[in-house]
One Martini backbone bead per residue (centre of mass of N, CA, C, O) as a GRO file, in nm:
protein
  223
    1ARG     BB    1  -2.728  -0.828  -0.436
    2LYS     BB    2  -2.593  -1.116  -0.248
    3TYR     BB    3  -2.657  -1.342   0.016
    4VAL     BB    4  -2.428  -1.589   0.149
    5LEU     BB    5  -2.426  -1.826   0.366
    6SER     BB    6  -2.287  -2.014   0.580
    7VAL     BB    7  -2.299  -2.349   0.574
    8ASP     BB    8  -2.188  -2.411   0.888
    9GLY     BB    9  -2.220  -2.117   1.064
   10SER     BB   10  -1.903  -1.984   1.135
   11GLY     BB   11  -1.800  -1.864   0.870
   12VAL     BB   12  -1.564  -1.668   0.677
   13GLY     BB   13  -1.216  -1.667   0.573
   14ALA     BB   14  -1.219  -1.726   0.247
   15MET     BB   15  -1.167  -1.632  -0.109
   16ALA     BB   16  -1.211  -1.739  -0.467
   17LYS     BB   17  -1.170  -1.684  -0.808
   18HIS     BB   18  -1.194  -1.812  -1.099
   19PRO     BB   19  -1.018  -1.728  -1.391
   20SER     BB   20  -1.267  -1.866  -1.601
   21LEU     BB   21  -1.482  -1.975  -1.424
   22PRO     BB   22  -1.810  -1.980  -1.264
   23LEU     BB   23  -1.632  -1.970  -0.971
   24VAL     BB   24  -1.644  -2.011  -0.603
   25ALA     BB   25  -1.424  -2.015  -0.332
   26VAL     BB   26  -1.503  -2.120   0.016
   27GLY     BB   27  -1.360  -2.063   0.329
   28GLU     BB   28  -1.412  -2.170   0.642
   29LYS     BB   29  -1.522  -2.186   0.970
   30GLY     BB   30  -1.424  -2.404   1.224
   31GLU     BB   31  -1.449  -2.731   1.268
   32ASN     BB   32  -1.321  -2.863   1.014
   33PRO     BB   33  -1.325  -2.703   0.755
   34ASN     BB   34  -1.452  -2.610   0.444
   35ILE     BB   35  -1.451  -2.609   0.083
   36TYR     BB   36  -1.661  -2.426  -0.133
   37PHE     BB   37  -1.818  -2.469  -0.453
   38PHE     BB   38  -1.956  -2.214  -0.648
   39GLU     BB   39  -2.198  -2.154  -0.873
   40TYR     BB   40  -2.236  -1.915  -1.131
   41PRO     BB   41  -2.552  -1.779  -1.031
   42SER     BB   42  -2.682  -2.020  -0.849
   43TRP     BB   43  -2.514  -2.122  -0.586
   44ARG     BB   44  -2.416  -2.405  -0.635
   45ILE     BB   45  -2.287  -2.690  -0.504
   46ILE     BB   46  -2.003  -2.888  -0.655
   47LYS     BB   47  -1.775  -2.869  -0.423
   48VAL     BB   48  -1.574  -3.048  -0.161
   49LEU     BB   49  -1.323  -2.963   0.076
   50LYS     BB   50  -1.125  -3.176   0.295
   51GLY     BB   51  -0.863  -3.141   0.545
   52GLY     BB   52  -0.679  -2.856   0.551
   53THR     BB   53  -0.792  -2.772   0.846
   54GLU     BB   54  -0.903  -2.695   1.182
   55ARG     BB   55  -1.046  -2.375   1.189
   56LEU     BB   56  -0.925  -2.197   0.932
   57TYR     BB   57  -0.928  -1.983   0.651
   58SER     BB   58  -0.702  -1.720   0.524
   59SER     BB   59  -0.634  -1.839   0.220
   60LEU     BB   60  -0.698  -1.816  -0.141
   61THR     BB   61  -0.582  -1.978  -0.459
   62PHE     BB   62  -0.533  -1.985  -0.796
   63SER     BB   63  -0.413  -2.097  -1.058
   64PRO     BB   64  -0.379  -1.962  -1.367
   65ASP     BB   65  -0.532  -2.233  -1.499
   66GLY     BB   66  -0.731  -2.355  -1.257
   67GLU     BB   67  -0.635  -2.653  -1.150
   68LEU     BB   68  -0.548  -2.518  -0.879
   69LEU     BB   69  -0.554  -2.503  -0.514
   70ALA     BB   70  -0.470  -2.275  -0.255
   71SER     BB   71  -0.420  -2.312   0.104
   72VAL     BB   72  -0.459  -2.142   0.429
   73GLY     BB   73  -0.423  -2.178   0.762
   74GLY     BB   74  -0.482  -2.123   1.076
   75SER     BB   75  -0.510  -2.148   1.383
   76PRO     BB   76  -0.279  -2.400   1.483
   77ASP     BB   77  -0.140  -2.505   1.186
   78PHE     BB   78  -0.066  -2.350   0.913
   79MET     BB   79  -0.162  -2.485   0.639
   80LEU     BB   80  -0.041  -2.593   0.327
   81THR     BB   81  -0.254  -2.645   0.033
   82ILE     BB   82  -0.281  -2.861  -0.249
   83TRP     BB   83  -0.539  -2.881  -0.499
   84ASP     BB   84  -0.750  -3.115  -0.662
   85TRP     BB   85  -1.057  -2.996  -0.708
   86LYS     BB   86  -1.197  -3.191  -0.909
   87ALA     BB   87  -1.116  -3.450  -0.712
   88GLU     BB   88  -1.115  -3.374  -0.407
   89ARG     BB   89  -0.787  -3.347  -0.346
   90ILE     BB   90  -0.476  -3.386  -0.207
   91THR     BB   91  -0.145  -3.312  -0.313
   92LEU     BB   92  -0.037  -3.099  -0.090
   93HIS     BB   93   0.115  -3.089   0.259
   94THR     BB   94   0.211  -2.811   0.474
   95LYS     BB   95   0.383  -2.607   0.673
   96ALA     BB   96   0.412  -2.261   0.647
   97PHE     BB   97   0.409  -2.170   0.962
   98GLY     BB   98   0.410  -2.049   1.314
   99GLN     BB   99   0.224  -1.821   1.198
  100ASP     BB  100   0.053  -1.601   1.050
  101VAL     BB  101  -0.117  -1.620   0.731
  102PHE     BB  102  -0.235  -1.394   0.481
  103LYS     BB  103  -0.092  -1.513   0.205
  104VAL     BB  104  -0.154  -1.674  -0.116
  105LYS     BB  105   0.046  -1.727  -0.430
  106PHE     BB  106   0.073  -1.770  -0.751
  107SER     BB  107   0.256  -1.773  -1.014
  108SER     BB  108   0.221  -1.633  -1.339
  109ASP     BB  109   0.517  -1.758  -1.471
  110ASP     BB  110   0.542  -2.007  -1.248
  111PRO     BB  111   0.373  -2.302  -1.184
  112GLY     BB  112   0.583  -2.405  -0.931
  113ARG     BB  113   0.512  -2.129  -0.778
  114LEU     BB  114   0.507  -1.980  -0.445
  115ILE     BB  115   0.358  -1.743  -0.205
  116THR     BB  116   0.408  -1.639   0.137
  117SER     BB  117   0.252  -1.435   0.404
  118GLY     BB  118   0.320  -1.255   0.730
  119THR     BB  119   0.425  -1.292   1.032
  120GLY     BB  120   0.752  -1.209   0.999
  121HIS     BB  121   0.710  -1.297   0.673
  122ILE     BB  122   0.850  -1.464   0.381
  123ARG     BB  123   0.771  -1.725   0.127
  124PHE     BB  124   0.936  -1.954  -0.101
  125TRP     BB  125   0.791  -2.177  -0.335
  126ARG     BB  126   0.829  -2.529  -0.451
  127MET     BB  127   0.737  -2.766  -0.686
  128ALA     BB  128   0.908  -3.076  -0.639
  129ARG     BB  129   1.089  -3.335  -0.768
  130THR     BB  130   1.151  -3.642  -0.610
  131PHE     BB  131   1.217  -3.959  -0.508
  132THR     BB  132   0.918  -3.938  -0.341
  133GLY     BB  133   0.813  -3.701  -0.511
  134LEU     BB  134   0.606  -3.449  -0.456
  135LYS     BB  135   0.720  -3.127  -0.328
  136LEU     BB  136   0.745  -2.877  -0.075
  137GLN     BB  137   0.968  -2.595  -0.106
  138GLY     BB  138   1.094  -2.365   0.143
  139ALA     BB  139   1.202  -2.015   0.146
  140ILE     BB  140   1.306  -1.793   0.362
  141GLY     BB  141   1.314  -1.470   0.422
  142LYS     BB  142   1.595  -1.244   0.437
  143PHE     BB  143   1.641  -0.948   0.617
  144GLY     BB  144   1.882  -0.892   0.784
  145LYS     BB  145   1.929  -0.546   0.833
  146VAL     BB  146   1.638  -0.547   0.811
  147GLU     BB  147   1.355  -0.501   0.953
  148LEU     BB  148   1.137  -0.689   1.082
  149SER     BB  149   0.823  -0.796   0.912
  150ASP     BB  150   0.524  -0.771   0.821
  151VAL     BB  151   0.340  -0.930   0.536
  152GLU     BB  152   0.053  -0.846   0.367
  153ASP     BB  153   0.190  -0.792   0.074
  154PHE     BB  154   0.232  -0.879  -0.285
  155ALA     BB  155   0.437  -0.877  -0.595
  156GLU     BB  156   0.510  -1.012  -0.922
  157LEU     BB  157   0.746  -1.043  -1.151
  158PRO     BB  158   0.840  -1.206  -1.440
  159ASP     BB  159   1.151  -1.249  -1.314
  160GLY     BB  160   1.071  -1.309  -0.982
  161LYS     BB  161   1.045  -1.065  -0.851
  162VAL     BB  162   0.958  -0.903  -0.529
  163LEU     BB  163   0.705  -0.695  -0.390
  164SER     BB  164   0.687  -0.570  -0.055
  165SER     BB  165   0.562  -0.514   0.240
  166THR     BB  166   0.549  -0.299   0.538
  167GLU     BB  167   0.527  -0.143   0.853
  168SER     BB  168   0.712   0.125   0.786
  169GLY     BB  169   0.648   0.195   0.450
  170ALA     BB  170   0.817   0.025   0.294
  171LEU     BB  171   0.980  -0.133   0.010
  172LEU     BB  172   1.053  -0.467  -0.104
  173VAL     BB  173   1.308  -0.632  -0.291
  174TRP     BB  174   1.308  -0.963  -0.421
  175GLU     BB  175   1.577  -1.212  -0.465
  176GLY     BB  176   1.463  -1.468  -0.398
  177ASN     BB  177   1.545  -1.473  -0.034
  178PHE     BB  178   1.653  -1.173  -0.094
  179ILE     BB  179   1.737  -0.848  -0.055
  180LYS     BB  180   1.795  -0.601  -0.297
  181CYS     BB  181   1.589  -0.361  -0.204
  182ARG     BB  182   1.485  -0.033  -0.088
  183ILE     BB  183   1.197   0.161  -0.114
  184VAL     BB  184   1.204   0.515  -0.152
  185ARG     BB  185   1.202   0.837  -0.131
  186PRO     BB  186   1.311   1.123  -0.185
  187GLY     BB  187   1.528   1.159   0.101
  188GLY     BB  188   1.404   0.877   0.255
  189ALA     BB  189   1.116   0.853   0.242
  190MET     BB  190   0.842   0.690   0.279
  191PRO     BB  191   0.581   0.580   0.089
  192HIS     BB  192   0.456   0.537   0.382
  193ASP     BB  193   0.265   0.627   0.678
  194GLY     BB  194   0.307   0.324   0.746
  195PRO     BB  195   0.151   0.059   0.670
  196VAL     BB  196   0.140  -0.168   0.414
  197THR     BB  197  -0.162  -0.319   0.255
  198GLY     BB  198  -0.094  -0.290  -0.069
  199VAL     BB  199  -0.003  -0.485  -0.374
  200GLU     BB  200   0.014  -0.395  -0.731
  201LEU     BB  201   0.032  -0.513  -1.060
  202LEU     BB  202   0.042  -0.344  -1.357
  203LYS     BB  203  -0.102  -0.390  -1.686
  204SER     BB  204  -0.121  -0.385  -1.998
  205ALA     BB  205  -0.304  -0.493  -2.264
  206ASN     BB  206  -0.033  -0.682  -2.345
  207GLY     BB  207   0.101  -0.763  -2.042
  208VAL     BB  208   0.280  -0.526  -1.954
  209PRO     BB  209   0.452  -0.398  -1.714
  210CYS     BB  210   0.399  -0.050  -1.563
  211ALA     BB  211   0.305  -0.077  -1.245
  212PHE     BB  212   0.274   0.016  -0.911
  213VAL     BB  213   0.032  -0.033  -0.648
  214THR     BB  214  -0.029   0.130  -0.330
  215THR     BB  215  -0.134   0.077   0.009
  216GLY     BB  216  -0.232   0.248   0.321
  217SER     BB  217  -0.297   0.349   0.654
  218ASP     BB  218  -0.281   0.661   0.542
  219GLY     BB  219  -0.490   0.659   0.278
  220ARG     BB  220  -0.301   0.590   0.039
  221VAL     BB  221  -0.240   0.601  -0.317
  222CYS     BB  222   0.036   0.456  -0.495
  223TRP     BB  223   0.247   0.478  -0.809
   0.00000   0.00000   0.00000
């Protein structure tokens, strides 16, 4: 066990491990916080990313090939930023939502797609080429007749469908930015008694999806 203190002294908001290199990205808290790249196991700082948010980073994630880093800031700006971390520069920068964003994640199967979720929303993003260059285009999830909910976590299937958590204990399947179905237990009981806190897609040794695992504030792990 090793303790690495906050570089700027105001705390750590988020972190992410590089998918293939021995690197850890750490997003800090404080006024105009930085993202520091630590080399493992020396914990030497090799890169510093500046200007992504005003007060704190709430989530970080690498693209599957490790070439890009996505970050989301907390209050007051809630900015989503795509970084060319090797060059220490911002590639794309836009407001993710008007309230807290808990998670950002790149699609494992579509390199131009990202998903963010948080207070009362889930949002599906695409990095698209337009007349004026590369842009981030976001489609907000439409809850329709289903009760609006905070979305703490989600996981994506290879065909692009997304399974998300809810506060009620149900699980929602999204196709595009619309709900395809709501998953409950036989008899209509919710998968969890209370908010769902974690959603993970498990894959077999050859990479084929085989099950979802969820966790809830009821203390249960469900398969």
